[in-house]
KEDREN-188410 format. One record per residue (C-alpha): residue in three letters; x, y negated, z negated; residue number from 1. Coordinates in Angstrom, 1 decimal. Example, Ala and Ser with C-alpha at 12.3 -4.5 7.8 and 13.67 -1.06 7.14 Angstrom:
// residues 2
<pt aa="ALA" c1="12.3" c2="4.5" c3="-7.8" i="1"/>
<pt aa="SER" c1="13.7" c2="1.1" c3="-7.1" i="2"/>
This chain:
// residues 216
<pt aa="UNK" c1="-0.1" c2="0.0" c3="-0.1" i="1"/>
<pt aa="UNK" c1="2.8" c2="-2.4" c3="-0.9" i="2"/>
<pt aa="UNK" c1="4.6" c2="-1.5" c3="2.3" i="3"/>
<pt aa="UNK" c1="1.4" c2="-2.1" c3="4.5" i="4"/>
<pt aa="UNK" c1="0.9" c2="-5.4" c3="2.6" i="5"/>
<pt aa="UNK" c1="4.5" c2="-6.4" c3="3.5" i="6"/>
<pt aa="UNK" c1="4.3" c2="-5.5" c3="7.1" i="7"/>
<pt aa="UNK" c1="1.1" c2="-7.8" c3="7.5" i="8"/>
<pt aa="UNK" c1="2.9" c2="-10.5" c3="5.8" i="9"/>
<pt aa="UNK" c1="5.9" c2="-10.3" c3="8.2" i="10"/>
<pt aa="UNK" c1="3.4" c2="-10.2" c3="11.3" i="11"/>
<pt aa="UNK" c1="2.1" c2="-13.6" c3="9.8" i="12"/>
<pt aa="UNK" c1="5.4" c2="-15.0" c3="9.3" i="13"/>
<pt aa="UNK" c1="6.8" c2="-14.0" c3="12.9" i="14"/>
<pt aa="UNK" c1="3.4" c2="-15.4" c3="14.3" i="15"/>
<pt aa="UNK" c1="4.0" c2="-18.7" c3="12.3" i="16"/>
<pt aa="UNK" c1="7.6" c2="-18.9" c3="13.7" i="17"/>
<pt aa="UNK" c1="6.6" c2="-18.3" c3="17.3" i="18"/>
<pt aa="UNK" c1="4.1" c2="-21.2" c3="17.2" i="19"/>
<pt aa="UNK" c1="6.2" c2="-23.3" c3="14.9" i="20"/>
<pt aa="UNK" c1="3.1" c2="-23.7" c3="12.7" i="21"/>
<pt aa="UNK" c1="3.4" c2="-23.0" c3="9.0" i="22"/>
<pt aa="UNK" c1="0.4" c2="-24.9" c3="7.8" i="23"/>
<pt aa="UNK" c1="-2.4" c2="-23.3" c3="5.6" i="24"/>
<pt aa="UNK" c1="-4.3" c2="-22.8" c3="8.8" i="25"/>
<pt aa="UNK" c1="-1.8" c2="-20.3" c3="10.1" i="26"/>
<pt aa="UNK" c1="-0.8" c2="-18.7" c3="7.0" i="27"/>
<pt aa="UNK" c1="-4.5" c2="-17.8" c3="6.1" i="28"/>
<pt aa="UNK" c1="-4.4" c2="-15.2" c3="8.8" i="29"/>
<pt aa="UNK" c1="-2.4" c2="-13.0" c3="6.2" i="30"/>
<pt aa="UNK" c1="-5.7" c2="-13.1" c3="3.9" i="31"/>
<pt aa="UNK" c1="-7.6" c2="-12.2" c3="7.1" i="32"/>
<pt aa="UNK" c1="-5.2" c2="-9.3" c3="8.1" i="33"/>
<pt aa="UNK" c1="-5.5" c2="-7.9" c3="4.3" i="34"/>
<pt aa="UNK" c1="-9.3" c2="-7.9" c3="4.5" i="35"/>
<pt aa="UNK" c1="-9.6" c2="-6.4" c3="7.8" i="36"/>
<pt aa="UNK" c1="-7.1" c2="-3.5" c3="6.7" i="37"/>
<pt aa="UNK" c1="-7.6" c2="-0.3" c3="5.0" i="38"/>
<pt aa="UNK" c1="-6.0" c2="-2.1" c3="1.8" i="39"/>
<pt aa="UNK" c1="-9.3" c2="-4.0" c3="1.5" i="40"/>
<pt aa="UNK" c1="-11.4" c2="-0.8" c3="1.7" i="41"/>
<pt aa="UNK" c1="-9.6" c2="1.0" c3="-0.9" i="42"/>
<pt aa="UNK" c1="-9.0" c2="-2.0" c3="-3.6" i="43"/>
<pt aa="UNK" c1="-12.5" c2="-3.7" c3="-3.3" i="44"/>
<pt aa="UNK" c1="-14.4" c2="-0.8" c3="-4.9" i="45"/>
<pt aa="UNK" c1="-12.1" c2="-0.7" c3="-7.9" i="46"/>
<pt aa="UNK" c1="-11.8" c2="-4.3" c3="-8.5" i="47"/>
<pt aa="UNK" c1="-13.5" c2="-4.3" c3="-11.9" i="48"/>
<pt aa="UNK" c1="-12.0" c2="-1.2" c3="-13.1" i="49"/>
<pt aa="UNK" c1="-9.5" c2="-2.5" c3="-15.3" i="50"/>
<pt aa="UNK" c1="-11.6" c2="-5.2" c3="-16.9" i="51"/>
<pt aa="UNK" c1="-14.3" c2="-2.4" c3="-17.9" i="52"/>
<pt aa="UNK" c1="-12.0" c2="-1.1" c3="-20.6" i="53"/>
<pt aa="UNK" c1="-11.6" c2="-4.3" c3="-22.4" i="54"/>
<pt aa="UNK" c1="-14.7" c2="-3.3" c3="-24.6" i="55"/>
<pt aa="UNK" c1="-13.5" c2="-0.1" c3="-25.5" i="56"/>
<pt aa="UNK" c1="-13.4" c2="3.5" c3="-24.1" i="57"/>
<pt aa="UNK" c1="-17.1" c2="4.6" c3="-24.4" i="58"/>
<pt aa="UNK" c1="-18.6" c2="1.5" c3="-22.5" i="59"/>
<pt aa="UNK" c1="-15.7" c2="1.8" c3="-20.0" i="60"/>
<pt aa="UNK" c1="-16.7" c2="5.3" c3="-19.1" i="61"/>
<pt aa="UNK" c1="-20.3" c2="4.2" c3="-18.6" i="62"/>
<pt aa="UNK" c1="-19.3" c2="1.1" c3="-16.6" i="63"/>
<pt aa="UNK" c1="-16.8" c2="2.9" c3="-14.5" i="64"/>
<pt aa="UNK" c1="-19.2" c2="5.3" c3="-13.6" i="65"/>
<pt aa="UNK" c1="-21.7" c2="2.7" c3="-12.5" i="66"/>
<pt aa="UNK" c1="-18.8" c2="1.1" c3="-10.6" i="67"/>
<pt aa="UNK" c1="-18.2" c2="4.2" c3="-8.8" i="68"/>
<pt aa="UNK" c1="-21.9" c2="4.7" c3="-7.6" i="69"/>
<pt aa="UNK" c1="-22.3" c2="1.0" c3="-6.6" i="70"/>
<pt aa="UNK" c1="-19.1" c2="0.1" c3="-5.1" i="71"/>
<pt aa="UNK" c1="-17.5" c2="-1.6" c3="-7.8" i="72"/>
<pt aa="UNK" c1="-20.1" c2="-4.0" c3="-9.1" i="73"/>
<pt aa="UNK" c1="-19.6" c2="-5.2" c3="-12.9" i="74"/>
<pt aa="UNK" c1="-22.2" c2="-4.7" c3="-15.3" i="75"/>
<pt aa="UNK" c1="-23.4" c2="-5.7" c3="-18.8" i="76"/>
<pt aa="UNK" c1="-20.9" c2="-3.7" c3="-20.4" i="77"/>
<pt aa="UNK" c1="-18.2" c2="-6.1" c3="-19.2" i="78"/>
<pt aa="UNK" c1="-17.0" c2="-8.4" c3="-21.8" i="79"/>
<pt aa="UNK" c1="-17.1" c2="-12.1" c3="-21.1" i="80"/>
<pt aa="UNK" c1="-13.5" c2="-12.6" c3="-22.0" i="81"/>
<pt aa="UNK" c1="-12.1" c2="-10.0" c3="-19.5" i="82"/>
<pt aa="UNK" c1="-10.6" c2="-12.6" c3="-17.6" i="83"/>
<pt aa="UNK" c1="-8.2" c2="-13.6" c3="-20.5" i="84"/>
<pt aa="UNK" c1="-4.6" c2="-12.8" c3="-19.7" i="85"/>
<pt aa="UNK" c1="-2.9" c2="-9.8" c3="-21.5" i="86"/>
<pt aa="UNK" c1="-0.3" c2="-11.7" c3="-23.3" i="87"/>
<pt aa="UNK" c1="-3.0" c2="-14.0" c3="-25.1" i="88"/>
<pt aa="UNK" c1="-4.3" c2="-10.8" c3="-26.6" i="89"/>
<pt aa="UNK" c1="-1.2" c2="-9.9" c3="-28.4" i="90"/>
<pt aa="UNK" c1="-1.7" c2="-9.9" c3="-32.1" i="91"/>
<pt aa="UNK" c1="0.9" c2="-11.1" c3="-34.6" i="92"/>
<pt aa="UNK" c1="2.2" c2="-9.0" c3="-37.3" i="93"/>
<pt aa="UNK" c1="0.5" c2="-10.8" c3="-39.9" i="94"/>
<pt aa="UNK" c1="-2.8" c2="-10.1" c3="-38.3" i="95"/>
<pt aa="UNK" c1="-2.3" c2="-6.3" c3="-38.0" i="96"/>
<pt aa="UNK" c1="-0.2" c2="-5.7" c3="-41.3" i="97"/>
<pt aa="UNK" c1="-1.7" c2="-2.8" c3="-43.2" i="98"/>
<pt aa="UNK" c1="-4.8" c2="-2.5" c3="-41.0" i="99"/>
<pt aa="UNK" c1="-3.8" c2="0.6" c3="-39.2" i="100"/>
<pt aa="UNK" c1="-0.8" c2="3.1" c3="-39.2" i="101"/>
<pt aa="UNK" c1="1.6" c2="3.6" c3="-36.6" i="102"/>
<pt aa="UNK" c1="-0.2" c2="6.0" c3="-34.3" i="103"/>
<pt aa="UNK" c1="2.8" c2="7.4" c3="-32.7" i="104"/>
<pt aa="UNK" c1="5.2" c2="7.7" c3="-35.9" i="105"/>
<pt aa="UNK" c1="4.9" c2="11.4" c3="-36.3" i="106"/>
<pt aa="UNK" c1="4.8" c2="12.3" c3="-32.6" i="107"/>
<pt aa="UNK" c1="7.3" c2="14.8" c3="-31.7" i="108"/>
<pt aa="UNK" c1="8.5" c2="15.0" c3="-28.0" i="109"/>
<pt aa="UNK" c1="8.8" c2="18.6" c3="-26.8" i="110"/>
<pt aa="UNK" c1="9.6" c2="17.6" c3="-23.3" i="111"/>
<pt aa="UNK" c1="6.9" c2="20.1" c3="-22.1" i="112"/>
<pt aa="UNK" c1="3.7" c2="18.3" c3="-23.1" i="113"/>
<pt aa="UNK" c1="5.1" c2="15.1" c3="-24.7" i="114"/>
<pt aa="UNK" c1="8.0" c2="13.1" c3="-23.3" i="115"/>
<pt aa="UNK" c1="10.2" c2="10.4" c3="-24.6" i="116"/>
<pt aa="UNK" c1="10.9" c2="7.4" c3="-22.8" i="117"/>
<pt aa="UNK" c1="14.4" c2="8.1" c3="-21.6" i="118"/>
<pt aa="UNK" c1="13.3" c2="11.7" c3="-20.3" i="119"/>
<pt aa="UNK" c1="10.5" c2="9.8" c3="-18.4" i="120"/>
<pt aa="UNK" c1="13.1" c2="7.7" c3="-16.8" i="121"/>
<pt aa="UNK" c1="15.1" c2="10.7" c3="-15.6" i="122"/>
<pt aa="UNK" c1="12.1" c2="12.2" c3="-14.2" i="123"/>
<pt aa="UNK" c1="11.3" c2="9.0" c3="-12.3" i="124"/>
<pt aa="UNK" c1="14.6" c2="9.3" c3="-10.7" i="125"/>
<pt aa="UNK" c1="15.2" c2="5.7" c3="-11.4" i="126"/>
<pt aa="UNK" c1="18.4" c2="4.2" c3="-9.8" i="127"/>
<pt aa="UNK" c1="20.2" c2="0.9" c3="-9.7" i="128"/>
<pt aa="UNK" c1="23.5" c2="-0.4" c3="-8.7" i="129"/>
<pt aa="UNK" c1="25.2" c2="-1.2" c3="-12.1" i="130"/>
<pt aa="UNK" c1="26.8" c2="-4.2" c3="-10.8" i="131"/>
<pt aa="UNK" c1="23.9" c2="-5.9" c3="-9.2" i="132"/>
<pt aa="UNK" c1="22.4" c2="-9.1" c3="-10.8" i="133"/>
<pt aa="UNK" c1="20.1" c2="-8.4" c3="-13.7" i="134"/>
<pt aa="UNK" c1="16.5" c2="-8.6" c3="-12.2" i="135"/>
<pt aa="UNK" c1="14.8" c2="-9.1" c3="-15.6" i="136"/>
<pt aa="UNK" c1="15.4" c2="-12.8" c3="-16.6" i="137"/>
<pt aa="UNK" c1="14.8" c2="-14.0" c3="-20.3" i="138"/>
<pt aa="UNK" c1="14.6" c2="-17.6" c3="-20.4" i="139"/>
<pt aa="UNK" c1="15.3" c2="-18.0" c3="-24.1" i="140"/>
<pt aa="UNK" c1="16.9" c2="-14.9" c3="-26.0" i="141"/>
<pt aa="UNK" c1="17.1" c2="-17.0" c3="-29.0" i="142"/>
<pt aa="UNK" c1="13.3" c2="-16.7" c3="-29.3" i="143"/>
<pt aa="UNK" c1="13.6" c2="-13.0" c3="-29.1" i="144"/>
<pt aa="UNK" c1="16.2" c2="-12.9" c3="-32.2" i="145"/>
<pt aa="UNK" c1="14.1" c2="-15.5" c3="-34.1" i="146"/>
<pt aa="UNK" c1="10.4" c2="-16.2" c3="-33.6" i="147"/>
<pt aa="UNK" c1="9.5" c2="-13.1" c3="-31.7" i="148"/>
<pt aa="UNK" c1="11.0" c2="-11.0" c3="-34.3" i="149"/>
<pt aa="UNK" c1="9.3" c2="-12.6" c3="-37.2" i="150"/>
<pt aa="UNK" c1="5.9" c2="-13.2" c3="-35.6" i="151"/>
<pt aa="UNK" c1="5.6" c2="-10.0" c3="-33.3" i="152"/>
<pt aa="UNK" c1="8.2" c2="-7.7" c3="-34.2" i="153"/>
<pt aa="UNK" c1="9.6" c2="-7.5" c3="-30.8" i="154"/>
<pt aa="UNK" c1="6.9" c2="-5.8" c3="-28.8" i="155"/>
<pt aa="UNK" c1="9.0" c2="-5.7" c3="-25.6" i="156"/>
<pt aa="UNK" c1="10.7" c2="-2.5" c3="-27.4" i="157"/>
<pt aa="UNK" c1="7.2" c2="-0.8" c3="-27.5" i="158"/>
<pt aa="UNK" c1="5.4" c2="-2.0" c3="-24.6" i="159"/>
<pt aa="UNK" c1="8.1" c2="-1.2" c3="-21.9" i="160"/>
<pt aa="UNK" c1="7.7" c2="2.3" c3="-20.7" i="161"/>
<pt aa="UNK" c1="11.3" c2="2.8" c3="-19.8" i="162"/>
<pt aa="UNK" c1="13.4" c2="1.4" c3="-22.8" i="163"/>
<pt aa="UNK" c1="14.7" c2="-1.5" c3="-21.1" i="164"/>
<pt aa="UNK" c1="14.5" c2="-3.6" c3="-23.9" i="165"/>
<pt aa="UNK" c1="16.5" c2="-3.0" c3="-27.1" i="166"/>
<pt aa="UNK" c1="17.2" c2="-5.0" c3="-30.1" i="167"/>
<pt aa="UNK" c1="20.7" c2="-4.4" c3="-31.1" i="168"/>
<pt aa="UNK" c1="22.6" c2="-5.3" c3="-34.1" i="169"/>
<pt aa="UNK" c1="25.2" c2="-7.9" c3="-33.5" i="170"/>
<pt aa="UNK" c1="28.0" c2="-7.9" c3="-36.0" i="171"/>
<pt aa="UNK" c1="29.4" c2="-11.4" c3="-35.2" i="172"/>
<pt aa="UNK" c1="25.9" c2="-13.0" c3="-36.0" i="173"/>
<pt aa="UNK" c1="24.6" c2="-10.5" c3="-38.4" i="174"/>
<pt aa="UNK" c1="21.1" c2="-10.1" c3="-36.8" i="175"/>
<pt aa="UNK" c1="19.6" c2="-8.2" c3="-33.8" i="176"/>
<pt aa="UNK" c1="19.7" c2="-9.6" c3="-30.7" i="177"/>
<pt aa="UNK" c1="18.2" c2="-8.5" c3="-27.2" i="178"/>
<pt aa="UNK" c1="20.0" c2="-6.1" c3="-25.0" i="179"/>
<pt aa="UNK" c1="18.7" c2="-5.3" c3="-21.5" i="180"/>
<pt aa="UNK" c1="18.9" c2="-1.9" c3="-20.1" i="181"/>
<pt aa="UNK" c1="17.9" c2="-3.2" c3="-16.6" i="182"/>
<pt aa="UNK" c1="19.0" c2="0.1" c3="-14.8" i="183"/>
<pt aa="UNK" c1="16.4" c2="1.9" c3="-16.6" i="184"/>
<pt aa="UNK" c1="13.5" c2="-0.3" c3="-15.1" i="185"/>
<pt aa="UNK" c1="10.6" c2="1.3" c3="-13.3" i="186"/>
<pt aa="UNK" c1="9.3" c2="-2.0" c3="-11.8" i="187"/>
<pt aa="UNK" c1="5.9" c2="-1.9" c3="-13.6" i="188"/>
<pt aa="UNK" c1="6.2" c2="-5.7" c3="-14.5" i="189"/>
<pt aa="UNK" c1="4.5" c2="-5.0" c3="-17.8" i="190"/>
<pt aa="UNK" c1="7.1" c2="-7.2" c3="-19.6" i="191"/>
<pt aa="UNK" c1="6.3" c2="-10.2" c3="-17.4" i="192"/>
<pt aa="UNK" c1="2.6" c2="-9.6" c3="-18.1" i="193"/>
<pt aa="UNK" c1="2.6" c2="-8.8" c3="-21.7" i="194"/>
<pt aa="UNK" c1="5.5" c2="-10.7" c3="-23.2" i="195"/>
<pt aa="UNK" c1="3.6" c2="-13.2" c3="-25.9" i="196"/>
<pt aa="UNK" c1="5.9" c2="-16.2" c3="-25.1" i="197"/>
<pt aa="UNK" c1="6.1" c2="-15.6" c3="-21.2" i="198"/>
<pt aa="UNK" c1="9.8" c2="-16.0" c3="-21.1" i="199"/>
<pt aa="UNK" c1="10.5" c2="-13.0" c3="-19.3" i="200"/>
<pt aa="UNK" c1="10.6" c2="-13.1" c3="-15.6" i="201"/>
<pt aa="UNK" c1="10.6" c2="-10.0" c3="-13.4" i="202"/>
<pt aa="UNK" c1="12.2" c2="-11.0" c3="-10.1" i="203"/>
<pt aa="UNK" c1="12.8" c2="-8.8" c3="-6.9" i="204"/>
<pt aa="UNK" c1="15.9" c2="-6.6" c3="-7.4" i="205"/>
<pt aa="UNK" c1="18.4" c2="-5.6" c3="-4.8" i="206"/>
<pt aa="UNK" c1="16.7" c2="-3.5" c3="-2.1" i="207"/>
<pt aa="UNK" c1="16.9" c2="0.4" c3="-2.5" i="208"/>
<pt aa="UNK" c1="16.8" c2="0.6" c3="-6.3" i="209"/>
<pt aa="UNK" c1="14.1" c2="1.5" c3="-8.6" i="210"/>
<pt aa="UNK" c1="12.1" c2="4.5" c3="-9.2" i="211"/>
<pt aa="UNK" c1="11.5" c2="7.4" c3="-6.8" i="212"/>
<pt aa="UNK" c1="9.3" c2="9.7" c3="-8.9" i="213"/>
<pt aa="UNK" c1="10.7" c2="12.9" c3="-7.4" i="214"/>
<pt aa="UNK" c1="10.3" c2="15.1" c3="-10.7" i="215"/>
<pt aa="UNK" c1="6.9" c2="13.6" c3="-11.6" i="216"/>
């Protein structure tokens, strides 16, 4: 799907170069090409699927079934706040303290039915050239070591599925500071979306790198 959308974008750009016209009137042809392709046919019926889960599992099952039957229409089970960005829903430690235990604390990874993050990275056949520029840009690492540690407990260590983000002890400063294992990245962009301070920017890495999912 990403390849097809890229091909349509390339066609639009080439047409613009050929006619030396880069106005919105010309570039809107990209939207028209997408809507006329199989991409639109596949995505339009599931346009509200993710939002249906904002009110919980059971209402989502009902709403998801209705969407499947009606071609993606939203129903009354959809919350009014479904359009709120994910990072704005992140709760601070003070709001969750002692409210519920860590549900994953006692999970044991047998690598048959349950898998740790590093094993999943291996199964995804992730590969990046180690000498390439880091494609995960953190605008202010000082926030990671101070405000984020105090207010949110550095959630990047938990929401990243590939153990890219790690708070490592710095003997020089006597505190934990951010370490980025960018070569583990599976290009899901969760960090860019879920970071409560919006200081993580996922940018396009060098071509040819990333997950391959051979063993999944």
